[in-house]
N, C-alpha and C positions, 0 to 999 in steps of 0.2 A: 142408026149411028150408033156406039155403042157412048159410055158416061167420058170414057177417056179423047174420044172423037170429038163431042160436045164443047168438051173442055179447051180442045185444042182450038177451034175455032173461035174461043171470046177474044175479045179485047183485040182485033183481027188477025190473030193466030201469034200474038208477044204476051198471053198469058204466063206462060210458065216462066219467057223470059222475065219480064214484069214480077212474077212469086222469088224466083228465084234468088232476082235482085234484094230484093225486100227481107229476105230469110240472109242474106250474105250481110246486109248493113246494120239489122241486128243484133245478129249472133256477135258480128264483131264490135256491138258496143257492149254488150253481155259479156265478151270477155274482156274486155277495157274497165267495166264497173263493177265487176265479181257480183250484180244482178239481172233479177229476168226481165224479160219483154217478151212483147207477142207482136204476129204478124195475124191477122183474122182477112181471110177469104168468105167475103160476101155474095150469094147468088141472088140478085132477084129477077124473081119472074111475074109476068105481067100479061093479061091478052092483048095483041097484039090489036086485033078489031073486036070490038064485040059481037058476037055470034057466029067467029069463028074459032076454027083450031088450030089457029096459030100464037106463040109465047112470043114473045120479048123477054132476053137475059139479059141482066144486066149485073155485069163484074164491079166490085170494090174491092183493093186492097188497103186494107189499112194497119200500118206500122206503128208501135206502141214502144217505141227505145226505153231502155232502163232511165230510171232520173238515175240526175248524179247529185253527187253531194256539194253542197252550196261552197265557193273557193273564200269568199267575203276577204278583208281586209284588217288590219289593224290599223285603226286610224285614233288621233289625238284629237281633243275638243279644245279651243282655247284661244278666246278673244273672238267665241262668235263665229268661229269657224275650224273645220275638218283641217289635220293638219300630217303630212306623213311621220315626221318627227315630234317630237315631244319639245314644244316651244319654250318651257322651262326648263329645257337642260341644253348647256353649253353647246356650238358648235365647236368642232375643232378643227383646224384647217390642217392639212398634211402639204408636204412637199415633195418634190422628188431631189434627191442627195447628187450631185454632178459625181463623176466617175473619182476620182481625181482630190476629194474632200476627206478631211480624215476621218475615216469612220473605220472602227475597229474591226479586222475580219478573222473568221478562225481559221488556224494553220492548215496548211494543206495536210495531206495524209502522211506525206515521205517529210515534212518537217518534223522536228524534235519541237515540243512545246516545254516553253519556260514557264518557268513556275514566278508567281509575283512575291517580290518580300518586302 
């Protein structure tokens, strides 16, 4: 059996599928982050039975995706706690105005604009 045939028998015939999946996953992370990633195929060989000519071949696929930058958050400290908003700053209350309220609106494009005297 040649090398390709040997590799095709590993992982119950699923080695190439698993390797391809690992490559695509890490490649997508590389594109997203712009950093390097790694896919490693390790083949471990051991004698199956001492004194015999048979060997055990065990495969391992290791994925090392690129490290992402930490996203973090800006928090404020006050009164012994973390706060999303600065506790020293007054919070403004906003309300939605009704459509019929006395709100000045810009004129439509077809209307003339009057100058205020």
